[in-house]
C-alpha positions, 0 to 999 in steps of 0.5 A, a space after each residue: 232922294 237927298 243925304 247930307 251929313 252934319 257934325 254935331 257937338 255936345 252929344 253924350 248920351 242916348 237922350 242927346 241922340 233922341 232929342 236931335 233926332 226928334 228935332 231933325 225929323 220934324 223938318 218937312 221932307 226928312 225921311 230918316 235921321 241917323 245919329 252916330 253918337 262917338 263921332 257926332 255924325 248926323 246923316 239926314 235923308 229926305 225926299 228933296 233938298 233940305 236947307 242946312 239952315 233948317 238942320 242947323 236950327 233944328 239941332 240948336 232947338 235940341 240944344 246942340 250945335 252943327 260944327 260941319 256938314 
């Protein structure tokens, strides 16, 4: 198991959380995505190493940006 937390900017509502969760969950190996809307923290749990680039691309696809990890 591997867990990484990223800071995502631009999320303001439940729809934002759903969009990011949906896109990141599609990454192969991801087993859980937890989003904390007030802080912008997105915690990704996977059954192996997931590249930061894959997470950043998924977040961009949802319409947001990763500003830290």
